[in-house]
Structures are given as C-alpha cells and as structure tokens.
C-alpha positions in Angstrom: -64.9 -13.1 -31.2 -66.0 -15.1 -27.3 -67.4 -13.6 -24.8 -63.7 -13.5 -23.2 -61.6 -12.0 -25.7 -64.9 -9.2 -26.2 -64.0 -8.8 -22.0 -60.4 -8.0 -23.1 -61.4 -4.9 -25.4 -61.4 -1.7 -23.7 -64.9 -0.4 -24.7 -64.8 1.5 -27.6 -63.6 -1.7 -29.1 -66.2 -3.4 -27.9 -68.7 -0.9 -29.2 -67.3 -0.6 -32.6 -66.6 -4.7 -33.1 -70.1 -5.3 -32.2 -71.3 -2.7 -35.0 -69.6 -3.5 -37.6 -70.2 -7.7 -37.1 -73.8 -6.5 -37.3 -72.7 -4.4 -40.3 -71.5 -7.0 -42.6 -74.3 -9.4 -41.2 -77.0 -7.0 -42.4 -75.0 -6.5 -45.7 -74.7 -9.8 -46.1 -70.8 -9.2 -47.3 -68.3 -12.0 -46.3 -65.1 -11.1 -46.4 -63.0 -13.9 -48.5 -59.4 -14.1 -49.3 -60.3 -13.1 -52.9 -61.7 -9.8 -52.3 -60.7 -8.7 -48.8 -57.8 -6.6 -50.7 -60.8 -4.7 -51.6 -62.6 -3.4 -48.9 -61.1 -1.1 -46.3 -62.3 0.3 -42.6 -62.7 3.7 -42.0 -63.0 5.2 -38.3 -63.8 8.6 -36.9 -63.0 9.0 -33.1 -61.2 11.4 -30.8 -62.1 11.0 -27.0 -62.5 7.0 -26.6 -59.1 6.4 -26.1 -58.5 9.6 -23.6 -59.5 6.9 -20.6 -56.2 4.6 -21.7 -54.2 7.2 -22.0 -55.1 8.6 -18.8 -54.8 5.4 -16.9 -51.3 4.4 -18.6 -50.0 7.4 -17.2 -51.0 7.3 -14.0 -49.5 4.1 -13.5 -46.4 5.1 -14.4 -46.0 8.4 -12.3 -47.2 5.7 -9.2 -45.6 2.8 -10.0 -42.4 3.5 -12.4 -42.5 2.7 -16.3 -41.1 -0.8 -15.7 -44.5 -1.5 -13.4 -47.2 -0.3 -15.4 -49.4 -2.7 -16.7 -48.0 -3.1 -20.9 -52.0 -4.4 -21.5 -53.0 -0.5 -21.0 -50.6 0.8 -23.8 -52.6 -0.3 -27.2 -55.8 1.8 -25.9 -53.2 4.7 -25.7 -53.4 4.5 -29.4 -56.4 6.3 -31.1 -57.1 3.6 -34.0 -57.0 0.9 -31.6 -60.4 0.3 -32.1 -60.7 0.8 -36.1 -57.1 -1.8 -36.4 -59.6 -4.1 -34.3 -62.1 -4.0 -36.4 -59.8 -4.8 -39.4 -57.9 -8.0 -37.5 -61.1 -9.5 -36.4 -62.8 -9.9 -40.0 -59.5 -10.1 -41.5 -60.1 -6.5 -43.4 -56.9 -6.1 -45.1 -58.0 -3.1 -48.2 -56.8 -0.4 -46.0 -57.5 1.1 -42.4 -57.9 5.0 -41.3 -58.8 6.6 -38.5 -59.6 10.1 -38.6 -59.7 12.1 -35.1 -61.3 15.7 -36.7 -63.8 16.2 -33.4 -67.3 16.0 -33.9 -66.8 15.9 -37.6 -65.2 12.8 -37.7 -67.2 10.2 -38.5 -68.6 12.2 -41.5 -65.2 13.4 -42.9 -64.5 9.2 -43.1 -67.4 8.8 -44.7 -66.1 11.5 -47.0 -62.5 9.8 -47.0 -64.0 6.5 -48.1 -66.0 7.5 -51.1 -62.9 9.1 -52.1 -61.4 5.7 -51.9 -64.3 3.9 -53.7 -64.6 6.7 -56.4 -60.7 6.6 -57.2 -61.1 2.5 -57.7 -59.1 1.7 -55.0 -61.8 0.2 -52.3 -65.0 -1.6 -53.4 -66.1 -1.4 -49.7 -65.7 0.1 -46.8 -67.1 -0.1 -43.5 -67.6 3.5 -42.3 -67.7 3.8 -38.8 -68.0 6.4 -35.7 -67.2 5.5 -32.2 -66.8 7.3 -29.0 -66.7 5.8 -25.2 -66.9 7.4 -22.2 -65.0 7.2 -18.1 -64.8 9.6 -15.5 -62.3 11.7 -17.2 -64.6 12.6 -20.0 -67.4 13.9 -17.6 -64.3 15.5 -15.7 -63.1 17.9 -18.1 -66.4 18.6 -19.9 -67.3 20.0 -16.4 -64.2 22.0 -16.0 -65.1 23.3 -19.3 -68.5 24.3 -18.0 -70.0 22.1 -21.0 -72.6 19.6 -19.7 -76.0 20.7 -19.1 -77.2 20.6 -15.6 -73.8 23.2 -14.5 -75.9 26.9 -15.3 -79.3 25.5 -15.8 -81.5 22.1 -15.6 -79.9 18.7 -16.7 -81.6 18.2 -19.9 -80.8 18.2 -23.3 -82.8 20.4 -25.3 -81.5 21.7 -28.4 -83.6 25.2 -29.6 -85.1 25.7 -26.0 -84.4 28.5 -24.6 -83.5 26.3 -21.3 -80.6 24.4 -23.6 -77.2 25.0 -21.1 -75.2 22.6 -22.5 -74.8 18.7 -23.5 -75.7 15.4 -21.9 -72.9 13.2 -22.8 -73.4 9.8 -25.2 -71.4 7.0 -26.2 -72.0 4.2 -28.6 -70.9 3.1 -32.3 -72.2 3.0 -35.9 -71.0 1.2 -39.2 -72.3 1.6 -42.5 -71.5 0.1 -45.5 -70.8 1.8 -48.3 -69.9 0.9 -51.6 -70.6 2.1 -55.2 -74.0 1.5 -56.8 -72.5 -0.9 -59.6 -70.5 -3.3 -56.9 -74.0 -2.9 -54.4 -76.3 -4.3 -57.5 -73.8 -6.8 -58.8 -74.0 -8.2 -55.0 -77.6 -7.8 -55.7 -77.4 -5.8 -52.3 -79.8 -4.5 -50.4 -79.7 -1.0 -50.9 -80.8 1.6 -47.8 -80.2 4.9 -49.2 -77.6 7.1 -51.3 -75.2 9.0 -50.2 -75.6 12.3 -53.1 -72.5 14.5 -51.6 -70.2 15.8 -48.9 -68.7 18.9 -48.5 -66.3 20.8 -46.1 -65.2 23.7 -44.5 -62.2 24.9 -42.2 -63.1 27.7 -39.9 -59.7 29.1 -39.5 -61.1 31.4 -36.5 -59.6 30.3 -32.5 -59.1 26.9 -31.2 -62.5 26.0 -28.9 -64.7 28.6 -30.3 -67.4 29.2 -32.9 -66.7 31.5 -35.6 -69.4 33.9 -35.2 -71.4 34.2 -38.1 -71.0 30.3 -39.0 -69.4 30.9 -42.3 -68.2 27.5 -42.1 -71.2 25.7 -41.7 -72.6 27.6 -44.5 -70.3 27.1 -47.0 -70.2 23.4 -46.3 -73.7 23.0 -46.9 -74.1 24.7 -50.3 -71.4 22.4 -51.0 -73.1 19.8 -50.4 -75.9 20.9 -52.4 -74.2 22.0 -55.0 -72.4 18.6 -55.4 -75.4 17.2 -55.5 -76.4 19.0 -58.7 -79.4 19.8 -56.1 -80.9 22.7 -55.0 -82.2 24.4 -51.6 -86.4 23.2 -52.7 -85.0 20.2 -52.9 -83.9 19.7 -49.2 -87.2 17.9 -47.9 -85.3 18.2 -43.9 -82.5 19.4 -42.3 -80.9 16.7 -39.8 -79.2 19.3 -37.9 -75.8 19.1 -35.1 -77.4 21.1 -32.6 -76.6 19.6 -29.2 -78.1 22.0 -26.7 -75.5 24.3 -26.6 -76.5 27.9 -26.4 -74.3 29.0 -29.1 -74.8 26.0 -31.2 -77.9 26.2 -31.9 -78.1 29.3 -32.8 -75.6 29.7 -35.1 -76.8 26.9 -36.7 -80.6 28.5 -36.6 -78.3 31.4 -38.4 -76.4 29.2 -41.2 -79.8 27.9 -42.5 -81.6 30.9 -43.0 -78.6 32.1 -44.3 -78.3 28.8 -46.9 -82.1 28.8 -47.7 -83.3 32.1 -47.1 -87.3 32.8 -47.5 -87.4 28.9 -47.7 -85.8 28.5 -43.9 -89.1 29.1 -42.2 -90.6 26.2 -44.1 -87.9 23.1 -44.0 -88.4 20.9 -40.9 -85.4 20.7 -39.0 -84.6 17.8 -36.4 -82.0 17.5 -33.4 -81.2 13.5 -32.7 -78.7 14.3 -29.9 -82.2 15.5 -27.8 -82.6 11.7 -27.8 -78.8 10.1 -27.6 -77.0 13.1 -26.3 -73.5 14.1 -27.8 -71.7 11.7 -29.1 -69.2 14.0 -30.6 -67.0 11.7 -33.1 -69.6 9.3 -33.8 -72.3 12.0 -34.5 -72.3 12.3 -37.8 -73.3 8.4 -38.7 -76.1 8.2 -35.8 -77.6 11.3 -37.2 -77.5 9.1 -40.8 -78.2 6.2 -39.5 -81.3 8.1 -38.0 -82.1 9.5 -41.5 -81.9 5.9 -42.9 -84.9 4.6 -40.5 -87.0 7.5 -41.3 -86.7 6.8 -45.2 -87.9 3.4 -43.9 -90.7 4.3 -42.0 -91.5 7.4 -43.4 -90.9 9.9 -40.7 -88.8 12.8 -39.2 -87.5 11.8 -36.7 -88.0 14.4 -33.2 -86.5 16.7 -31.3 -88.0 16.1 -27.6 -87.6 17.8 -24.4 -89.1 21.4 -26.4 -90.7 23.5 -24.0 -89.8 27.2 -24.3 -89.3 29.1 -28.0 -86.3 30.9 -28.1 -86.3 34.3 -30.0 -82.7 33.3 -31.4 -84.0 29.8 -33.0 -87.0 30.1 -35.0 -87.7 27.6 -37.0 -89.4 24.5 -37.7 -87.6 22.0 -35.3 -90.0 18.7 -35.8 -90.7 19.1 -31.9 -91.5 16.2 -29.1 -93.4 14.0 -31.8 -91.8 12.2 -34.9 -93.8 13.7 -38.3 -94.9 11.8 -41.0 -92.3 12.9 -44.3 -91.9 10.9 -47.6 -88.7 12.9 -47.7 -86.4 11.6 -50.7 -83.2 14.1 -49.9 -81.6 15.2 -45.9 -79.6 17.7 -45.7 -77.1 16.1 -42.7 -74.6 18.7 -40.4 -72.3 18.4 -38.0 -69.9 20.9 -36.6 -68.7 22.6 -33.0 -66.0 24.9 -31.8 -62.7 24.3 -33.0 -63.4 25.0 -36.8 -64.4 21.7 -38.7 -68.0 21.7 -40.5 -69.3 18.9 -42.2 -72.5 18.5 -44.2 -73.6 15.3 -46.1 -76.7 14.8 -48.3 -78.2 11.4 -48.1 -81.0 10.8 -50.7 -83.4 7.6 -50.8 -82.2 5.5 -53.5 -84.7 5.1 -56.5 
C-alpha cells in the first residue's frame, strides 16, 4: 500500500495494517492462492471506531444525512480495521472482530486457537488495536478514570499514588499456528501458547467484582488446562493499570490463587510504560513476555515509589530483572465482568 493509501485510512486501520505487514514479514509467511483459504484474521478492538461514529453523527446533525461525508461511514463499523487487513493481504480464510473491552485481544487469541485446533485454519493473524481521539479523553475524564484528576498524572501500578489510567494506543499482531504447521514451513517459533482461561463476572456493568472471583477462576482454568501447577509459573505479567481498585484486586486474586507462593512470584505491569491500551493490552503484554524470553529478563514496573499496604507483593519495580522464565501467566481484566488469562511458555 502506498503512502497515499495509508493516509486515506483511519488511524486504527493504519496501525493494524502496518503491524500485520511486519508480522507477516517476520513470520516469513507468503499469502498465496493455495494457502489463503487456510489463513484467518482475528482482531480485538473496542474504542477505535468511537471517533468515526462521533464525527459521522456530528455531520448528520449539523448538515443533514444528504450532505454528510460518506467516506466517514466505513470508520463507524467496528470490524473495519480487521477487514482491511484481509483485503490488503488477500487473506480469505475467515475474518472476525471481538469487542470485549479490556480482554478483547486475549479473547481473540482463544478464538484463533479454537479455529486451529478444530482444523479450520492453519495460521491466524491475531491482533489487537486501539486508536485515540479527543472523544476518548473526554469520556474517561467524565468518568474520573484518568490519572491526574485526583492526584499525580502518572501511571504507577501498585504504587500508593495511583489514581487512574494514562491512555495508550497502538496495534499488535501475532502469527499463531500449530506446531506441526510451523515446523513444516521451518518458521522461527518464539513461544508457545500453553493455555487460555476466561470467566465472566455477572456482577454490575462498569463495576469490579469485589472479590475478583472471575480473575481467580480464569487464572485457575489456565493453569489447569496447561497441565501445570502454581509452582511452574515463573512470573505474572499483570493487568494492573494504576487504577486503585484494579491493582489491589489483582493482588488479592494472586494471593487467592497462589497462596503462600504469592509473595515469591515476581509480578510486572507494562502498562506503567505504555499506558492502558484496552483491547490491545493483552497482546502487548504477550509481546513483552516473548521479548523477555529473548532477553532473559522480566520487564519492569516503572514509576514505583510509595508502597501500599493493599499491594504488598514482588512487583519488579523500576528496573528489569534477569530471569530465564519458562512459563508466564498473563492476566487481563477490567470493570464490567470480562476476565481472561493465558499462559505463554518458552518453546523447547
């Protein structure tokens, strides 16, 4: 796609198409008429279409439907970015968009794995994307969910100063395939997805379940399905995002699941460095785990200064830690009920 073609796309689509091109190149995967029907795209996104919807509606109200820029309409559809990836690279197997808020990209990963295990696809581009506009800042400000409204404007997960999120944006695309398919085409295998777990808290819309039951259950499911036990988990890549309740609930859930081992499990929160990217956050976390495998480190939780009695575990603060991890538990959740966990393992 040329420079003009990219300019004509909305931000989320530009993010996603660029990341998809990089993923295909890195995977050395060439889409051909012979294999296109066995390759799919599954994307997690929630907020990206909000600007398109707001702008399209604004023009309808201001100028009337007959004089509204029709070019804005495709951007109001939440699956626009994912569809463009398939169109751009001629991927014809399937194309699915999952919009479950915070857990969308891990839910997309689970969906893709199911397709591969049911022999409905050989490989899937699993992606997560969010792009930001003024409407997002306005909305989260009105909800008093942003850092800086009631304290310092900083993302500091597990720190006593935490008071809200710093918004982030971007796209991640991972090429997922069966081990047999990857070995057959002599692909470079970065890591293995050992399992996924999910649970929905049927509690209240936009509220956290007070005991983090769903997060606990999704963690237990992932560990059980991977045929591991809590001793096998080398560290936890957490969903902590500097929201007071979220970070303390995640600490509570880790203590509930890991028991006496909890204090010995390193925990990190990459949202301290990249912000809260919502639907894309799970795949950003997985990407950090894979990078950690390569460098034999645990990425840090930065901006940590003041300990909090409600968050009293080992949070790998302010500097990366040497660690040759084999199995990493990745958690993802938020207010509203969705909880997702995956275990990413070093490929041996």
